[in-house]
C-alpha positions in Angstrom: -1.9 -14.6 -39.0 -0.6 -17.8 -37.4 2.8 -16.1 -37.0 1.3 -13.4 -35.0 -0.6 -15.8 -32.7 2.5 -18.0 -32.3 4.5 -14.9 -31.0 1.8 -13.4 -28.8 1.8 -16.3 -26.3 5.4 -17.5 -26.7 6.2 -16.8 -23.0 3.9 -18.9 -20.6 6.3 -17.9 -17.7 8.6 -15.2 -16.6 11.8 -15.3 -14.8 12.2 -12.9 -11.8 15.7 -12.1 -11.0 15.2 -10.7 -7.5 17.7 -7.9 -7.0 20.0 -7.8 -10.0 23.6 -7.3 -9.0 23.0 -8.5 -5.5 22.4 -12.2 -6.3 25.1 -13.3 -3.9 23.5 -11.4 -1.1 19.9 -12.7 -1.7 20.1 -15.1 1.3 21.2 -12.4 3.6 18.7 -9.7 2.3 16.0 -12.3 2.8 16.6 -12.3 6.5 15.5 -8.6 7.4 12.8 -9.0 4.7 11.3 -12.1 6.4 11.4 -10.3 9.9 9.8 -7.3 8.6 7.0 -9.3 6.9 6.5 -11.3 10.0 6.0 -8.0 12.0 3.8 -6.7 9.3 1.6 -9.8 9.3 1.3 -10.0 13.1 0.8 -6.3 13.7 -1.9 -5.8 11.1 -3.7 -9.1 12.0 -3.7 -8.0 15.7 -5.1 -4.6 14.7 -8.0 -6.1 12.6 -8.7 -8.7 15.4 -8.9 -6.0 18.1 -11.0 -3.7 16.0 -13.4 -6.5 15.1 -13.8 -7.8 18.6 -13.6 -4.9 21.0 -16.6 -2.7 21.4 -14.5 0.2 22.6 -12.7 0.3 19.1 -15.8 0.6 16.9 -15.4 4.3 16.4 -15.0 5.5 12.7 -11.3 6.2 13.2 -10.6 2.6 14.2 -12.8 1.2 11.3 -10.7 3.3 8.9 -7.6 1.9 10.6 -8.8 -1.7 10.1 -9.2 -0.8 6.2 -5.6 0.5 6.3 -4.5 -2.8 7.9 -6.2 -4.8 5.2 -4.6 -2.7 2.4 -1.2 -3.2 4.0 -1.7 -7.0 4.2 -2.7 -6.9 0.4 0.3 -5.0 -0.5 2.8 -7.0 1.5 1.3 -10.5 1.0 1.1 -10.1 -2.8 4.8 -9.6 -3.0 6.9 -10.7 -0.1 6.3 -14.4 -0.2 7.4 -14.6 -3.8 10.4 -12.4 -2.9 11.4 -14.9 -0.2 11.1 -17.8 -2.5 13.4 -16.2 -5.0 15.9 -15.2 -2.4 16.0 -18.5 -0.5 14.7 -21.2 -2.8 15.6 -19.6 -6.3 12.1 -20.1 -7.3 12.4 -17.5 -10.0 9.7 -18.7 -12.4 6.3 -17.2 -12.3 3.4 -18.1 -14.8 2.1 -15.3 -16.9 -1.3 -15.4 -15.4 0.2 -15.4 -11.8 2.4 -12.5 -12.8 -0.7 -10.6 -13.9 -2.5 -11.4 -10.7 0.4 -10.4 -8.6 0.8 -7.1 -10.5 -3.0 -6.3 -10.1 -2.9 -6.8 -6.3 0.4 -4.8 -5.9 -1.1 -1.8 -7.8 -4.6 -2.3 -6.3 -3.1 -2.3 -2.7 -1.2 0.9 -3.4 -4.2 2.9 -4.8 -6.7 1.4 -2.1 -4.3 2.5 0.7 -3.9 6.0 -0.7 -7.8 6.3 -0.8 -8.0 4.9 2.8 -5.5 7.6 4.0 -7.8 10.3 2.2 -10.8 8.8 4.1 -8.8 8.9 7.3 -8.0 12.7 6.7 -11.8 13.3 6.2 -12.4 11.6 9.4 -9.8 13.8 11.3 -11.3 16.9 9.6 -14.9 16.0 10.8 -13.7 14.9 14.4 -12.0 18.3 14.8 -13.9 20.9 12.7 -17.4 19.5 13.4 -17.2 17.2 16.6 -20.9 17.6 17.5 -21.9 15.9 14.3 -19.0 13.4 14.1 -21.2 10.4 14.9 -24.1 11.4 12.7 -21.8 12.2 9.7 -19.7 9.0 9.9 -22.1 6.3 10.7 -21.4 2.7 10.0 -23.5 2.8 6.8 -21.6 5.6 5.4 -18.3 4.0 6.4 -19.4 0.9 4.6 -20.3 3.0 1.5 -16.8 4.7 1.7 -15.2 1.3 1.9 -17.1 0.1 -1.2 -16.2 3.1 -3.0 -12.6 2.6 -2.3 -12.6 -0.9 -3.6 -14.6 0.1 -6.8 -12.3 2.9 -7.6 -9.1 1.0 -7.0 -10.5 -2.0 -9.1 -11.5 0.4 -11.9 -8.1 2.2 -12.0 -6.0 -1.0 -12.0 -7.9 -3.6 -13.9 -7.0 -1.9 -17.3 -3.4 -2.9 -16.5 -4.4 -6.4 -17.0 -5.9 -6.1 -20.3 -3.3 -3.8 -21.6 -0.7 -6.5 -20.8 -2.8 -9.4 -22.0 -3.1 -7.6 -25.5 0.6 -7.4 -25.8 2.8 -9.9 -27.8 5.7 -11.2 -25.8 8.4 -12.6 -28.2 11.6 -11.1 -26.5 13.3 -12.1 -23.3 11.1 -13.5 -20.5 13.6 -12.3 -17.8 12.2 -9.7 -15.6 14.9 -7.8 -13.6 12.7 -7.3 -10.6 11.5 -9.1 -7.3 7.8 -9.0 -8.3 5.6 -8.2 -11.4 4.8 -4.5 -11.9 3.1 -3.1 -15.0 5.8 -1.1 -16.8 8.4 -3.7 -16.1 6.3 -6.5 -17.7 5.3 -4.3 -20.6 8.9 -3.5 -21.5 9.4 -7.2 -22.3 6.8 -7.0 -25.2 7.8 -6.7 -28.8 5.2 -4.1 -29.6 4.5 -0.4 -29.1 3.8 0.2 -25.4 3.0 3.9 -25.5 -0.5 3.4 -24.2 0.9 1.2 -21.3 3.4 4.0 -20.5 0.9 6.8 -20.5 -1.8 5.1 -18.7 0.8 3.4 -16.2 2.4 6.6 -15.2 -0.4 9.2 -15.7 -3.7 7.6 -14.3 -2.6 6.1 -11.0 -0.1 8.9 -10.3 -2.7 11.5 -11.0 -5.1 9.7 -8.8 -2.7 9.5 -6.0 -1.5 13.1 -6.3 -5.2 14.1 -6.2 -5.5 12.1 -2.9 -2.5 14.0 -1.6 -3.9 17.3 -2.5 -7.3 16.6 -0.8 -5.4 15.3 2.3 -3.4 18.6 2.3 -6.6 20.6 2.0 -8.2 18.6 4.9 -5.2 19.4 7.1 -5.2 22.9 6.1 -8.8 23.3 7.3 -7.8 21.2 10.5 -5.0 23.6 11.3 -7.3 26.5 10.7 -9.7 25.1 13.2 -7.0 24.1 15.7 -5.4 27.5 15.9 -8.9 29.0 16.8 -9.2 26.8 19.8 -9.1 29.0 23.0 -6.5 27.2 25.0 -3.1 25.6 24.5 -4.1 22.2 26.0 -7.1 22.1 23.6 -4.7 22.8 20.6 -2.2 20.1 21.8 -5.1 17.5 22.2 -6.2 18.3 18.7 -2.8 17.9 17.2 -2.2 14.7 19.2 -5.2 13.1 17.6 -3.9 13.8 14.1 -0.2 12.8 14.9 -0.5 9.1 14.1 -2.1 9.7 10.7 0.4 12.3 9.8 3.2 9.9 10.6 1.5 7.1 8.4 1.1 9.5 5.5 4.8 10.4 5.5 5.8 6.7 5.9 3.5 5.7 2.9 4.0 8.5 0.4 7.7 9.3 0.9 9.2 5.8 -0.2 6.5 5.3 -2.9 7.1 8.9 -4.6 10.9 8.4 -4.1 10.8 5.0 -5.8 8.6 6.2 -8.6 10.8 9.3 -9.2 14.1 7.4 -9.2 12.6 4.8 -11.5 11.4 7.4 -13.9 14.2 10.1 -13.8 17.1 8.5 -11.9 18.8 7.0 -14.9 22.3 7.1 -13.3 21.1 5.3 -10.1 22.2 1.7 -10.1 19.5 -0.8 -10.9 19.8 -2.7 -7.6 19.0 0.7 -5.8 15.9 1.0 -8.0 14.7 -2.6 -7.0 15.6 -2.2 -3.3 13.5 1.0 -3.1 10.6 -0.8 -4.9 10.8 -3.7 -2.5 11.0 -1.5 0.6 8.0 0.6 -0.4 5.8 -2.5 -0.2 7.3 -3.4 3.2 7.9 -0.3 5.2 4.3 1.1 5.6 2.8 -2.5 6.5 5.5 -2.8 9.1 5.4 0.7 10.7 1.7 1.6 10.5 0.5 -0.8 13.3 3.5 0.1 15.4 2.9 3.9 15.0 -0.8 3.6 15.8 0.0 1.0 18.7 2.5 3.5 20.2 0.4 6.7 19.8 -3.1 5.5 20.5 -3.9 4.7 24.1 -6.9 2.5 23.5 -5.0 0.2 21.3 -2.1 0.1 23.6 -4.4 -0.9 26.4 -6.1 -3.7 24.4 -2.9 -5.1 23.2 -1.6 -5.2 26.9 -4.9 -6.9 28.0 -4.4 -9.5 25.2 -0.8 -10.2 26.1 -1.6 -10.6 29.8 -4.6 -12.8 29.0 -7.0 -10.6 31.0 -9.2 -9.5 28.2 -12.4 -10.0 30.1 -11.5 -7.3 32.6 -10.4 -4.8 30.0 
């Protein structure tokens, strides 16, 4: 019994390698990563600030956008600072509990962002298919309930990861060939059967996200059906323009995520550093581009950003 206990907690820390095979390039890789993280941090914080302070940005669409910005900050901030510490300072050690915490917030942020995109699709469906009841269906109280449901759902899906890893004995190598802690990568270091981890780690979150994608697809099928029934070309173009930003963000979020998962699962001949780079980019690209896309395609946000930069907010 004592032997089991001595092996179960043999690793109090893990060693993160960053991007294996590109160690000599870590300093240079960190430069674009730090710039992208700065853009993501500034862009999403500005969005949250404007939506929180401007009465003209209190519509349901913007409230959902603020949720998306929070999810982006969780996803990027839980990973990128540690990446930069590895790349620039060679601070590769991470405590087991810190590793579990980072893993939880990485996966939590991903599942939460997927749910927010589904909520935004529902928002666009109501706005286009039932515009007269838009403000009565999506009241602030209901939006608050949707936000609470997103947090609870994401927590319930991801928290088993923590317990599945805490129950594993780690008596092999403590070297993790990655830039941050993620569930399957940590589980593979265990000296025990990880079948449950593999099945839960791949099946439950992926099925959840795929269901989100299916429901988003159904929402847009109904939106397209309603749009093509509009009497004039201008009305159809206006309806399409209200969905343009959301469609761009859906593509930006799911494309690198699914590509990373599929190459990790099936791309056995893809070099390891490509796997890691893809995984690193999928926690950076959406947080960087989401505020830019909405800032460019949404007039109200462009106006408020212009007012803030020109220091004339009181006249906007």
